[in-house]
C-alpha positions as CSV (number, residue, x, y, z in Angstrom):
1,M,44.3,38.0,74.0
2,L,41.1,36.3,75.2
3,E,43.0,33.0,75.5
4,I,45.5,34.7,77.8
5,A,42.7,36.1,79.9
6,A,41.2,32.6,80.2
7,I,44.4,31.1,81.4
8,L,45.2,33.9,83.9
9,V,41.7,34.0,85.4
10,A,41.7,30.2,85.7
11,R,45.0,30.2,87.6
12,A,44.0,33.1,89.7
13,A,40.6,31.5,90.6
14,E,42.3,28.3,91.6
15,R,44.8,30.1,93.9
16,A,42.2,32.4,95.4
17,L,39.7,29.6,96.1
18,G,42.5,27.5,97.6
19,G,42.8,30.1,100.4
20,V,39.2,29.8,101.6
21,G,38.1,26.3,100.8
22,E,36.5,24.6,97.9
23,G,33.0,25.3,99.3
24,V,33.1,28.9,98.4
25,A,32.6,28.3,94.7
26,R,29.4,26.3,95.5
27,W,28.0,29.2,97.6
28,L,28.2,31.8,94.8
29,T,25.5,32.3,92.2
30,P,26.4,33.4,88.6
31,K,25.3,37.0,89.6
32,E,27.7,36.9,92.5
33,H,30.5,35.6,90.3
34,E,29.9,38.5,87.9
35,R,30.0,41.0,90.8
36,L,33.0,39.4,92.4
37,L,35.1,39.4,89.2
38,R,34.0,42.9,88.3
39,R,35.3,44.0,91.7
40,A,38.6,42.1,91.3
41,L,39.2,43.4,87.8
42,G,38.3,46.9,88.9
43,D,40.8,46.7,91.7
44,L,43.5,45.5,89.3
45,R,42.7,48.2,86.8
46,E,43.2,50.9,89.5
47,R,46.7,49.6,90.0
48,L,47.5,49.5,86.3
49,G,46.1,52.8,85.3
50,D,43.9,53.9,82.4
51,D,46.2,52.1,79.8
52,A,44.8,48.8,81.1
53,A,41.2,49.5,80.0
54,E,41.3,47.4,76.8
55,L,43.0,44.6,78.6
56,M,40.4,44.5,81.3
57,D,37.6,44.8,78.7
58,A,38.9,41.8,77.0
59,V,38.8,39.8,80.3
60,R,35.2,41.0,81.0
61,E,34.0,40.1,77.5
62,H,35.5,36.6,77.8
63,L,33.9,36.1,81.2
64,G,30.4,37.2,80.1
65,G,27.7,34.6,80.0
66,R,29.6,31.8,81.7
67,G,27.6,29.1,83.4
68,A,26.9,28.5,87.1
69,P,29.6,27.4,89.6
70,P,31.5,25.2,90.1
71,Q,31.4,24.4,86.3
72,W,32.4,28.0,85.7
73,Y,35.9,27.4,87.1
74,R,36.2,23.9,85.7
75,R,35.7,25.2,82.2
76,F,38.8,27.4,82.6
77,V,40.8,24.6,84.1
78,T,40.1,22.3,81.2
79,L,41.1,25.0,78.7
80,E,44.4,25.8,80.4
81,E,46.6,23.1,78.8
82,P,45.6,23.5,75.1
83,L,45.6,27.3,75.4
84,A,49.0,27.2,77.1
85,A,50.4,25.3,74.1
86,A,49.1,28.0,71.8
87,L,51.1,30.7,73.5
88,A,54.0,30.2,71.1
89,D,51.8,31.7,68.4
90,L,51.0,34.8,70.5
91,P,52.3,37.3,67.8
92,D,49.8,36.0,65.4
93,A,46.9,36.0,67.9
94,V,45.0,39.4,67.6
95,F,42.2,41.1,69.4
96,G,40.3,43.5,67.3
97,R,38.3,46.4,68.8
98,R,37.0,49.6,67.2
99,R,38.4,48.5,63.8
100,R,41.9,48.4,65.2
101,R,44.0,45.2,65.3
102,V,46.2,45.0,68.4
103,T,48.2,42.0,69.4
104,G,48.0,40.6,72.9
105,R,51.7,41.2,73.3
106,E,51.3,44.9,72.3
107,L,48.5,45.4,74.8
108,L,50.7,43.9,77.6
109,A,53.6,46.1,76.5
110,R,51.4,49.2,76.5
111,C,50.5,48.4,80.1
112,G,54.1,47.7,81.0
113,L,53.3,44.2,82.2
114,S,54.6,40.7,81.8
115,L,52.3,37.7,81.8
116,Q,53.6,36.7,85.2
117,E,52.9,40.2,86.6
118,L,49.4,40.3,85.2
119,Q,48.6,36.8,86.7
120,E,50.0,37.8,90.1
121,G,48.1,41.0,90.2
122,L,44.8,39.3,89.2
123,T,45.4,36.5,91.6
124,E,45.8,38.9,94.5
125,A,42.7,41.0,93.6
126,L,40.6,37.9,93.0
127,D,41.8,36.3,96.2
128,W,40.7,39.3,98.3
129,A,37.4,39.5,96.4
130,V,36.6,35.8,97.0
131,R,37.6,36.0,100.6
132,E,35.3,39.0,101.2
133,E,32.5,37.3,99.4
134,A,33.0,34.2,101.5
135,A,32.9,36.3,104.6
136,L,29.6,37.8,103.5
137,Q,28.2,34.3,103.0
138,G,29.2,33.1,106.5
139,G,32.4,31.3,105.6
140,L,34.6,33.8,107.6
141,P,32.3,34.9,110.4
142,E,34.8,37.4,111.9
143,L,35.1,39.4,108.6
144,S,31.3,39.1,108.2
145,R,30.7,40.6,111.6
146,Q,33.0,43.5,110.8
147,R,31.1,44.2,107.6
148,E,27.7,44.0,109.3
149,A,28.8,46.2,112.1
150,A,30.0,48.8,109.6
151,V,26.7,48.7,107.7
152,G,24.7,48.9,111.0
153,A,26.7,51.9,112.2
154,K,26.1,53.7,108.9
155,A,22.4,53.0,109.2
156,A,22.3,54.3,112.7
157,R,23.8,57.6,111.6
158,E,21.1,58.2,109.0
159,R,18.1,59.6,110.9
160,P,14.8,60.1,109.2
161,N,13.4,63.5,108.4
162,T,10.2,63.5,106.5
163,L,9.0,67.0,107.4
164,P,8.0,69.1,104.4
165,A,10.2,72.1,103.5
166,G,9.7,75.2,105.7
167,N,7.8,78.3,104.5
168,P,10.3,81.2,103.9
169,G,7.4,83.7,104.3
170,F,6.5,82.5,107.8
171,V,5.8,85.3,110.3
172,N,4.4,86.0,113.8
173,R,3.9,82.7,115.4
174,G,6.5,83.2,118.1
175,G,4.1,82.7,120.9
176,V,3.0,79.3,119.6
177,L,6.5,78.2,118.7
178,G,7.6,79.1,122.3
179,A,4.7,77.1,123.8
180,L,5.6,74.1,121.7
181,S,9.2,74.3,122.8
182,A,8.1,74.6,126.4
183,T,6.0,71.5,126.0
184,A,8.9,69.6,124.5
185,N,11.2,70.5,127.5
186,T,8.6,69.8,130.3
187,P,9.6,66.8,132.5
188,R,7.1,64.0,132.2
189,A,6.5,60.5,133.5
190,P,8.5,57.5,132.1
191,G,7.0,56.1,129.0
192,T,4.9,59.2,128.3
193,P,5.9,61.3,125.4
194,A,5.3,65.1,125.2
195,R,1.9,65.8,123.6
196,A,0.6,69.0,122.0
197,A,-2.3,69.9,119.8
198,L,-2.3,72.7,117.2
199,T,-5.8,73.7,116.0
200,G,-7.1,76.4,113.7
201,A,-9.5,77.0,110.8
202,G,-8.5,76.1,107.3
203,G,-6.0,78.5,105.8
204,M,-4.7,79.6,109.2
205,G,-1.2,78.2,108.8
206,K,-1.2,75.1,111.0
207,T,1.0,73.0,108.7
208,S,3.5,75.9,108.2
209,T,3.6,76.5,111.9
210,G,4.1,72.9,112.9
211,V,6.7,72.3,110.2
212,Q,8.6,75.5,111.0
213,W,8.8,74.6,114.7
214,G,9.9,71.0,113.9
215,H,12.8,72.2,111.7
216,G,13.8,74.7,114.3
217,V,14.1,72.2,117.2
218,A,15.6,69.3,115.2
219,E,18.5,69.1,117.7
220,L,16.0,68.1,120.5
221,F,15.1,65.0,118.5
222,P,18.4,63.4,117.3
223,D,16.7,60.1,116.3
224,G,14.5,61.7,113.7
225,L,11.5,63.8,112.6
226,V,8.5,62.0,111.1
227,Y,5.6,63.7,109.4
228,V,2.3,62.0,108.5
229,D,-0.5,63.9,106.6
230,F,-3.8,62.2,107.5
231,G,-5.4,64.4,105.0
232,D,-4.0,61.9,102.4
233,L,-6.4,59.3,103.8
234,G,-9.9,59.1,102.4
235,E,-13.1,58.7,104.4
236,R,-13.0,54.9,103.7
237,E,-9.8,54.6,105.7
238,V,-10.7,56.8,108.8
239,L,-11.7,53.7,110.8
240,G,-8.2,52.4,111.2
241,P,-4.6,53.8,111.2
242,S,-3.1,50.6,109.7
243,D,-1.7,52.2,106.5
244,A,-0.5,55.3,108.4
245,L,1.4,53.0,110.8
246,T,3.0,51.2,107.8
247,R,4.2,54.5,106.4
248,I,5.6,55.5,109.8
249,L,7.5,52.2,110.0
250,Y,9.0,52.8,106.6
251,A,10.1,56.2,107.7
252,L,11.8,54.6,110.7
253,G,13.7,52.3,108.4
254,A,11.7,49.1,108.5
255,A,11.8,47.0,105.4
256,S,8.5,46.0,103.8
257,E,9.4,42.3,103.6
258,A,9.9,42.3,107.4
259,L,6.6,43.8,108.3
260,P,4.0,41.4,109.6
261,A,0.4,41.5,108.3
262,D,-1.1,41.7,111.8
263,Y,-1.7,45.3,113.0
264,G,-0.9,44.5,116.6
265,A,2.5,43.0,115.6
266,R,3.3,46.1,113.6
267,L,2.5,48.2,116.6
268,Q,4.9,46.1,118.7
269,I,7.6,46.9,116.1
270,F,6.7,50.6,116.3
271,R,7.1,50.5,120.1
272,R,10.4,48.7,119.9
273,L,11.8,51.1,117.3
274,T,10.8,54.1,119.3
275,A,11.7,52.9,122.8
276,D,14.2,55.1,124.6
277,R,14.5,57.3,121.5
278,R,14.0,61.0,120.8
279,Y,11.6,61.3,117.9
280,L,9.3,64.0,116.9
281,F,6.1,62.8,115.3
282,V,3.9,65.4,113.5
283,Y,0.4,64.2,112.6
284,D,-1.3,66.7,110.4
285,N,-5.0,67.0,109.3
286,V,-6.2,64.6,111.9
287,R,-9.9,64.3,112.0
288,V,-10.8,61.7,114.6
289,A,-9.0,60.3,117.6
290,R,-8.8,56.7,116.4
291,Q,-6.5,57.8,113.5
292,V,-3.6,58.4,115.9
293,E,-4.5,57.1,119.4
294,D,-2.2,54.0,118.9
295,L,0.6,56.0,117.4
296,F,2.1,57.5,120.5
297,P,5.6,56.1,121.3
298,A,6.2,54.8,124.8
299,A,9.2,57.1,125.3
300,A,9.3,60.2,127.5
301,E,12.1,61.6,125.3
302,S,9.9,61.8,122.2
303,M,7.0,64.2,121.3
304,V,3.8,64.0,119.3
305,L,2.3,67.1,117.7
306,V,-1.3,66.6,116.5
307,M,-2.7,69.2,114.1
308,S,-6.4,69.5,113.2
309,R,-9.1,72.0,112.5
310,K,-10.9,71.1,115.7
311,A,-9.7,69.7,119.0
312,V,-9.2,65.9,119.0
313,H,-9.9,64.2,122.3
314,L,-7.4,61.4,123.0
315,P,-7.2,59.1,125.9
316,G,-4.3,59.5,128.4
317,P,-2.7,62.7,129.4
318,A,-4.3,65.8,127.9
319,L,-2.7,67.4,124.9
320,R,-1.6,71.0,125.4
321,P,-4.1,72.9,123.1
322,L,-2.7,75.7,121.0
323,E,-5.1,77.6,118.7
324,L,-3.9,79.6,115.8
325,K,-5.7,83.0,115.3
326,P,-5.6,85.4,112.4
327,L,-2.4,87.5,112.1
328,G,-2.4,91.0,113.5
329,H,-2.1,93.9,111.2
330,E,1.6,94.4,111.7
331,Y,2.5,90.9,110.8
332,A,-0.1,90.7,108.0
333,E,1.5,93.8,106.4
334,R,5.0,92.3,106.9
335,M,3.9,89.1,105.1
336,L,2.5,91.2,102.2
337,R,5.6,93.5,102.1
338,D,7.8,90.5,101.2
339,A,5.5,89.6,98.3
340,V,4.6,93.1,97.1
341,P,7.6,95.3,97.8
342,H,6.4,98.1,95.5
343,A,3.2,98.7,97.6
344,T,3.0,101.7,99.9
345,G,2.4,101.4,103.6
346,G,-1.2,102.5,103.2
347,Q,-1.8,100.0,100.4
348,L,-0.4,97.2,102.5
349,A,-2.7,98.2,105.3
350,R,-5.8,98.1,103.1
351,L,-4.8,94.8,101.5
352,A,-4.2,93.3,105.0
353,E,-7.6,94.5,106.2
354,Q,-9.4,92.9,103.2
355,C,-7.7,89.6,104.0
356,G,-8.7,89.7,107.7
357,G,-5.2,88.4,108.8
358,W,-5.8,84.9,107.3
359,P,-2.4,83.6,106.0
360,L,-3.8,81.7,103.0
361,A,-5.7,84.8,101.9
362,L,-2.6,86.9,102.3
363,R,-0.6,84.5,100.2
364,V,-3.1,84.5,97.4
365,V,-3.3,88.3,97.4
366,G,0.4,88.6,97.5
367,G,0.8,86.4,94.5
368,W,-2.0,88.3,92.6
369,A,-0.6,91.7,93.4
370,A,3.0,90.7,92.5
371,D,1.8,89.6,89.0
372,G,2.2,93.1,87.6
373,R,-1.3,94.2,88.6
374,P,-1.5,97.7,90.0
375,V,-2.1,97.4,93.8
376,E,-5.0,99.8,93.6
377,H,-6.7,97.5,91.1
378,V,-6.3,94.6,93.5
379,I,-7.7,96.6,96.4
380,A,-10.7,97.7,94.3
381,R,-11.5,94.2,93.2
382,L,-11.3,93.0,96.8
383,R,-13.6,95.8,98.0
384,A,-16.2,94.7,95.3
385,D,-16.5,91.5,97.4
386,P,-17.9,89.2,94.8
387,L,-19.2,86.8,97.4
388,G,-21.4,89.4,99.2
389,A,-19.4,90.1,102.3
390,T,-19.8,86.7,103.9
391,E,-18.0,86.3,107.1
392,G,-15.2,84.2,108.6
393,E,-13.3,81.5,106.7
394,V,-15.4,81.8,103.5
395,R,-15.1,85.6,103.5
396,T,-11.4,85.7,103.8
397,V,-10.4,82.9,101.5
398,Y,-13.3,82.4,99.0
399,S,-13.7,86.1,98.4
400,V,-10.0,86.7,97.8
401,T,-9.7,83.6,95.6
402,E,-12.8,84.5,93.6
403,A,-11.4,88.0,92.9
404,A,-8.0,86.6,92.0
405,Y,-9.6,84.0,89.7
406,E,-11.7,86.6,87.9
407,D,-8.5,88.5,87.1
408,L,-6.7,85.4,85.5
409,P,-6.2,85.1,81.8
410,E,-8.5,82.4,80.3
411,D,-5.7,79.8,79.8
412,L,-4.9,79.9,83.5
413,R,-8.6,79.8,84.4
414,R,-9.1,76.6,82.4
415,A,-6.1,75.0,84.0
416,Y,-7.2,76.1,87.5
417,R,-10.6,74.4,86.9
418,L,-9.3,71.2,85.3
419,L,-6.5,70.6,87.8
420,S,-9.1,70.7,90.6
421,L,-10.8,67.7,89.1
422,H,-8.0,65.4,90.1
423,P,-9.8,62.8,92.2
424,G,-9.3,62.4,95.9
425,E,-11.4,63.3,99.0
426,R,-8.5,65.4,100.2
427,P,-6.4,67.7,98.0
428,P,-4.0,65.3,96.0
429,R,-0.4,65.9,95.3
430,F,0.2,65.3,91.6
431,T,3.2,65.3,89.2
432,R,3.6,67.3,86.0
433,A,2.8,64.2,84.0
434,A,-0.5,63.8,85.7
435,A,-1.3,67.5,85.1
436,A,-0.5,66.9,81.4
437,A,-3.1,64.1,81.3
438,L,-5.8,66.4,82.9
439,L,-5.0,69.4,80.7
440,G,-4.5,67.3,77.5
441,G,-1.2,69.1,76.6
442,D,1.9,70.8,77.9
443,P,1.1,71.8,81.5
444,V,4.2,73.8,82.3
445,P,3.0,77.4,81.5
446,A,-0.2,76.9,83.4
447,L,1.4,75.3,86.4
448,S,4.0,78.0,86.6
449,G,1.4,80.8,86.3
450,L,-0.8,79.3,89.0
451,V,2.1,78.6,91.4
452,E,3.4,82.2,91.0
453,R,-0.1,83.5,92.0
454,H,-0.3,81.0,95.0
455,L,-3.4,79.5,93.6
456,L,-1.5,76.3,93.4
457,E,1.3,75.1,95.6
458,Y,4.5,73.3,94.7
459,A,6.9,71.2,96.8
460,E,9.2,68.3,96.4
461,G,8.3,67.7,92.7
462,R,4.5,67.8,93.2
463,Y,1.7,70.3,92.8
464,F,-1.3,70.6,95.1
465,F,-4.2,73.0,96.0
466,H,-4.9,74.2,99.5
467,G,-8.2,72.6,100.5
468,L,-10.2,75.8,100.5
469,V,-8.7,76.9,97.2
470,R,-9.5,73.5,95.6
471,T,-13.1,73.7,96.8
472,H,-13.4,77.1,95.1
473,A,-11.8,75.7,91.9
474,Q,-14.1,72.7,91.8
475,E,-17.2,74.9,92.1
476,K,-15.9,76.8,89.0
477,A,-15.0,73.6,87.2
478,G,-18.3,71.7,87.2
479,D,-17.4,68.4,85.5
480,D,-15.3,67.3,82.6
481,P,-15.5,63.5,82.2
482,E,-13.1,63.4,79.3
483,A,-10.3,65.1,81.3
484,V,-10.9,62.8,84.3
485,L,-10.8,59.7,82.1
486,R,-7.5,60.8,80.6
487,L,-6.1,61.0,84.1
488,V,-7.5,57.6,85.2
489,E,-6.0,56.0,82.1
490,Y,-2.7,57.7,82.8
491,Y,-2.6,56.1,86.3
492,L,-3.7,52.8,84.9
493,A,-0.9,52.7,82.3
494,G,1.7,53.7,84.9
495,A,0.5,51.0,87.3
496,V,0.5,48.3,84.6
497,Q,4.1,49.3,83.7
498,A,5.2,49.2,87.3
499,D,3.5,45.9,88.0
500,T,5.1,44.4,85.0
501,T,8.5,45.5,86.1
502,V,8.1,44.3,89.7
503,N,6.6,40.9,88.7
504,P,7.0,40.0,85.0
505,A,6.0,36.4,85.6
506,R,2.6,37.4,87.1
507,A,2.1,40.1,84.4
508,R,2.0,37.3,81.8
509,D,-1.1,35.9,83.3
510,A,-2.9,39.2,83.9
511,F,-6.2,39.9,82.2
512,G,-5.9,43.7,81.8
513,P,-5.5,44.6,78.1
514,G,-2.7,47.0,79.0
515,Y,-0.5,44.1,79.9
516,R,-0.4,42.8,76.3
517,A,2.2,45.4,75.2
518,A,3.8,46.2,78.6
519,V,7.5,45.5,79.1
520,A,9.6,45.8,82.2
521,R,11.4,49.2,82.4
522,G,14.0,50.2,85.0
523,T,14.5,48.3,88.2
524,K,12.1,46.6,90.6
525,G,13.0,49.1,93.2
526,E,12.3,52.1,91.0
527,A,8.9,50.6,90.0
528,L,7.9,50.0,93.7
529,A,9.1,53.5,94.5
530,W,6.7,55.0,91.8
531,L,3.8,52.9,93.1
532,D,4.4,54.0,96.6
533,A,4.8,57.7,95.7
534,E,1.5,57.5,93.7
535,H,-0.3,55.3,96.2
536,R,-3.0,57.8,97.2
537,N,-3.6,58.9,93.6
538,L,-3.9,55.4,92.4
539,S,-6.5,54.6,95.1
540,A,-8.3,57.8,94.3
541,A,-8.4,56.8,90.6
542,V,-10.1,53.5,91.6
543,Y,-12.8,55.3,93.6
544,E,-13.4,57.8,90.9
545,A,-13.8,55.1,88.3
546,V,-16.3,53.3,90.6
547,A,-18.2,56.5,91.2
548,R,-18.5,57.2,87.5
549,G,-19.4,53.6,86.6
550,W,-16.3,53.0,84.6
551,V,-16.1,49.3,85.2
552,E,-13.2,48.4,82.9
553,P,-10.7,51.0,84.3
554,A,-11.8,50.2,87.8
555,W,-11.1,46.5,87.8
556,Q,-8.0,46.8,85.6
557,L,-6.6,49.3,88.2
558,C,-7.2,46.7,90.9
559,E,-5.4,44.2,88.8
560,A,-2.4,46.5,88.3
561,L,-2.1,47.4,92.0
562,W,-1.2,43.9,93.0
563,S,2.5,44.6,93.3
564,L,1.9,47.8,95.3
565,Y,-0.3,46.1,97.9
566,F,1.4,42.7,98.1
567,S,4.9,44.2,98.3
568,L,4.2,47.2,100.5
569,K,1.3,45.8,102.6
570,Y,-1.1,48.7,102.7
571,Y,-3.8,46.3,103.8
572,D,-6.5,48.9,104.7
573,D,-6.4,50.4,101.2
574,W,-5.9,47.0,99.5
575,I,-9.2,45.8,101.0
576,A,-11.1,49.0,100.6
577,T,-10.4,49.6,96.9
578,H,-11.2,46.0,95.9
579,R,-14.4,45.9,98.0
580,E,-15.5,49.0,96.1
581,V,-14.9,47.3,92.7
582,L,-16.0,43.7,93.3
583,P,-19.8,44.4,93.1
584,L,-19.2,46.0,89.6
585,T,-17.8,42.8,88.2
586,S,-21.1,40.8,88.3
587,G,-21.5,39.3,84.9
588,L,-17.8,39.7,84.1
589,P,-16.2,36.4,85.2
590,H,-12.7,37.5,84.1
591,A,-12.9,40.7,86.3
592,A,-14.7,38.9,89.1
593,F,-11.9,36.3,89.2
594,R,-9.1,38.8,89.3
595,V,-10.6,41.2,91.8
596,G,-11.9,38.3,93.9
597,I,-8.6,36.5,94.3
598,Q,-6.7,39.7,95.1
599,L,-9.3,40.9,97.6
600,G,-9.4,37.4,99.2
601,R,-5.6,37.3,99.5
602,G,-5.6,40.7,101.2
603,L,-8.2,39.5,103.7
604,A,-6.3,36.3,104.3
605,E,-2.9,38.0,104.7
606,S,-4.4,40.4,107.3
607,G,-6.0,37.5,109.3
608,R,-9.6,38.1,108.3
609,H,-10.2,34.5,107.3
610,D,-14.0,34.4,107.8
611,E,-14.3,37.2,105.2
612,A,-11.6,35.8,102.9
613,R,-13.1,32.4,102.3
614,P,-16.4,33.4,100.7
615,V,-14.6,36.0,98.5
616,L,-12.1,33.4,97.3
617,Q,-14.9,30.8,96.7
618,G,-16.6,33.4,94.5
619,A,-13.3,33.8,92.6
620,L,-13.2,30.0,92.2
621,D,-16.8,30.0,90.8
622,A,-15.8,32.7,88.3
623,A,-12.7,30.6,87.3
624,H,-15.1,27.7,86.5
625,H,-17.0,30.0,84.2
626,L,-13.8,30.9,82.4
627,G,-13.2,27.3,81.8
628,K,-9.4,27.2,81.9
629,P,-7.5,25.1,84.4
630,E,-4.9,27.7,85.2
631,H,-7.5,30.1,86.6
632,R,-9.0,27.3,88.8
633,A,-5.5,26.5,89.9
634,T,-4.9,30.1,91.1
635,A,-8.2,30.2,93.0
636,E,-7.5,26.8,94.6
637,E,-4.0,27.9,95.6
638,F,-5.3,31.2,97.2
639,L,-8.0,29.3,99.1
640,A,-5.5,26.8,100.4
641,R,-3.1,29.6,101.4
642,D,-5.9,31.1,103.4
643,R,-6.5,27.8,105.2
644,E,-2.8,27.4,105.9
645,L,-2.7,30.9,107.4
646,A,-5.7,30.0,109.5
647,G,-4.0,26.9,110.8
648,D,-6.1,24.3,109.0
649,L,-3.2,22.4,107.4
650,T,-5.1,19.3,106.4
651,T,-7.6,21.3,104.3
652,A,-4.7,23.4,103.0
653,L,-2.8,20.4,101.8
654,A,-5.8,19.0,99.9
655,G,-6.3,22.5,98.3
656,F,-2.6,22.7,97.2
657,Q,-2.8,19.2,95.8
658,R,-5.9,20.2,93.7
659,A,-4.0,23.3,92.5
660,L,-1.0,21.2,91.6
661,R,-3.1,18.9,89.4
662,L,-4.7,21.9,87.6
663,E,-1.3,23.5,87.0
664,L,0.0,20.2,85.5
665,E,-3.1,20.1,83.3
666,A,-2.5,23.7,82.2
667,G,1.3,23.1,81.6
668,R,2.4,26.0,83.7
669,A,5.9,25.0,85.0
670,R,6.2,27.9,87.5
671,G,2.8,27.2,89.0
672,V,3.7,23.5,89.4
673,A,6.9,24.5,91.2
674,I,5.1,26.9,93.5
675,D,2.5,24.3,94.5
676,H,5.2,21.7,95.1
677,H,6.8,24.2,97.5
678,H,3.4,24.8,99.2
679,I,2.9,21.1,99.6
680,G,6.3,20.5,101.0
681,R,5.9,23.3,103.6
682,V,2.5,22.0,104.7
683,C,3.7,18.4,104.9
684,L,6.5,19.6,107.2
685,G,3.9,21.3,109.4
686,L,1.9,18.1,109.5
687,G,5.0,16.0,110.4
688,D,5.1,14.1,107.0
689,L,8.9,14.5,106.4
690,N,9.0,12.0,103.5
691,G,6.1,13.8,101.7
692,A,7.8,17.1,102.4
693,S,11.2,15.9,100.9
694,T,9.5,14.5,97.8
695,A,7.6,17.7,97.1
696,L,10.5,20.0,97.9
697,T,12.9,18.0,95.6
698,A,10.5,18.5,92.8
699,A,10.1,22.2,93.5
700,L,13.9,22.7,93.7
701,E,14.5,21.0,90.4
702,A,11.7,23.0,88.8
703,F,12.9,26.4,90.0
704,E,16.5,25.5,88.9
705,R,15.2,24.8,85.4
706,L,13.2,28.1,85.4
707,G,16.2,30.1,86.6
708,D,14.2,31.5,89.5
709,A,16.9,32.0,92.1
710,Y,14.8,33.7,94.7
711,N,12.2,30.9,94.9
712,R,14.9,28.3,94.7
713,A,16.4,29.8,97.8
714,R,13.0,29.7,99.6
715,V,12.7,26.0,98.8
716,L,16.3,25.4,100.0
717,H,15.4,27.1,103.3
718,T,12.3,25.0,103.8
719,F,14.3,21.9,102.8
720,A,16.9,22.7,105.4
721,R,14.2,22.7,108.1
722,V,13.0,19.2,106.9
723,R,16.6,17.9,107.1
724,R,16.9,19.3,110.6
725,A,13.6,17.7,111.6
726,S,14.9,14.4,110.2
727,G,18.0,14.7,112.5
728,L,20.4,15.6,109.6
729,D,22.8,18.5,109.2
730,P,21.0,21.4,107.2
731,S,24.1,23.7,107.0
732,A,24.9,23.1,103.4
733,L,21.4,23.8,102.2
734,L,21.2,26.9,104.4
735,L,24.5,28.3,103.1
736,D,23.3,27.8,99.5
737,A,20.0,29.7,100.4
738,L,22.0,32.4,102.2
739,A,24.2,33.1,99.2
740,I,21.2,33.5,96.9
741,M,19.2,35.7,99.2
742,R,22.2,37.9,99.7
743,A,22.7,38.2,96.0
744,E,19.0,39.0,95.5
745,G,19.1,41.7,98.2
746,R,16.5,39.9,100.4
747,A,17.8,41.1,103.8
748,Y,14.9,39.7,105.9
749,Q,15.1,36.2,104.4
750,E,18.8,36.4,104.8
751,A,18.5,37.1,108.5
752,K,15.9,34.3,109.0
753,I,18.4,31.8,107.3
754,L,21.2,33.1,109.6
755,D,18.9,32.4,112.6
756,D,18.5,28.8,111.4
757,L,22.2,28.5,110.8
758,A,22.8,29.6,114.4
759,E,20.4,27.0,115.7
760,A,21.9,24.2,113.4
761,T,25.6,24.9,114.1
762,G,25.5,26.5,117.6
763,E,27.6,29.4,116.2
764,D,26.7,32.7,117.9
765,S,28.4,34.6,115.0
766,Y,25.5,33.7,112.7
767,R,23.0,35.0,115.3
768,E,24.9,38.2,115.7
769,M,24.9,38.7,111.9
770,A,21.1,38.1,111.9
771,R,20.6,40.6,114.6
772,A,22.7,43.2,112.8
773,I,20.5,42.8,109.7
774,Y,17.3,43.0,111.8
775,E,18.5,46.3,113.3
776,R,19.4,47.6,109.8
777,I,16.0,46.9,108.3
778,G,14.1,48.2,111.3
779,V,12.7,45.1,112.9
780,I,14.4,45.5,116.2
């Protein structure tokens, strides 16, 4: 049966390829062949019905592990004649599966097929699959344009909405909601978005009010609703909104690979993406104007809502100030009635009076009284006023929280205290797994009990304290270094695992002991998503380790955060965390080397070359202490890359050449290939086309031996530019690079290659395809 599959696929491939040209096979990588044939066989199976399952499985099994094109097709062609001669023995040829022996003829009969019908069906399916793949690679521009247009249209329909879920117990903010709506509908000057400010003390319900209004007026902002909590940013990051801008761009659909390192360039992308659009931007827990002053779109149709405890004075048109006050008795009682339906009217009035109309205090009391406690018992405990009748915010939240805490069973008191020790200058949002690390066991009963009493909040898979409640819990907790260390080690293990999955080649050279047993799990996308979701917690773990003098976890966390920072470009946090840790590495050359090269790279990538160079030189000094050529090679490479980014190509070339010699000495084939590519790129910049060709040829051969498709495509792209500079046609190299980048899912690099194809061939269709991709990934 497998022989029949080989013959049929060989003939089908020949016929299909003949319809689109021999060059198509050369464009397709093994991964693309596998996908293409899966699609073709799947199409055929749908036509044949479920009885064809075993037949299709036989074909798939025979195709598995075949070599790279065009040899893949040639192998089938060379097998065709001898296998055809064996068809006479078909009744004796058997294909066994699940301990059953079924002849090829029986399988065909079961499907109601003849050999000719099977071949014709497979040829038709494969013909369409190859044609579609050729179109995607640029061979049939018209079909490719249609495909890109369809993808672009789909992306345009998917508007972002990152607002948190609304609060079902929301009451009595109608006046504020109406004022916000009036602001949104007020005519304004071109290029000036609507601006409003919502202020109020902690626990007054600012977030609930802003989020509730945003969901209610979503139709006013058809392009999307974007929420950013600046409370997630620590004091070290207040000076600049760079990472917040990056998060906003991701929400607007920008791809990380397409984002420039320069803050000003990212601002330009933000302004392009928001021009003439109707977005609502909600900036919560803003503390100082510089956090958001750049983040106003130049579109009169959009609106920005800034929420803070105190008024934030921003340049430009004044923000309409709206201050939240405590709830009146009627609405406070209504809020309590929903939580404590068994309470009498008089009891609700007395509870509301004890809470002073503060929404957070009312929520805590509602959860407490709903927990089977007699309402009179709750009222009596509140009247005892354990904090001595202090006034204002402390009185209304601390006093209520203290009374509710004293009434908890001991297991919930312990959990309340320990969970508050999760590091972070602002209340963190943590998962159940992180809670288990802090508590040292199953966290579910405690988490459920605290959420039911509104001493802990839960939303979108994460738990968190309100800031005032957390402060109270921390005062009760004191300190528990063992619990905090368990949490830091949990985040370290998760970061190592994710970094290994994203970049297994780098992980082999890592110094952190956790890497010795780490193996890749899941996909690269899943690992990056985990790192991004835990970004704030991972940074907080670094700062906590530094504060406690835990040197090993601190520098190992920096090591493991490479994939997060390098891939997602949170430069502010990248630099801040590593600067905190680097002084601790004195006397530890292995740690000084790793932290130094990563900090230096972050500084270089963000254009801070004067700061990067001494840091990288320190990493090189540490590498000399380690005594291994591979470490000196890495430091030399990073120093040379900094010089290249700074525009000093002559110094960069010398540095890359030193790095290459060291990589050769160390015998690291991948490092040798990377440095050859660096040298070829810099030689091109210096106008040395012969030097560039020699280096790129070596890099191309090395990456092909290593099976590194992505880096091979990058070299092909650079090589194409050398050919064009030499007056030669670069199209073949560009098409090869394009096929690989598409298979690897590298949309931004794909678009850059299409741009170069347009320049090389004069075909506007390539430029249109590139533009469609740029729009899809949020660059234009």
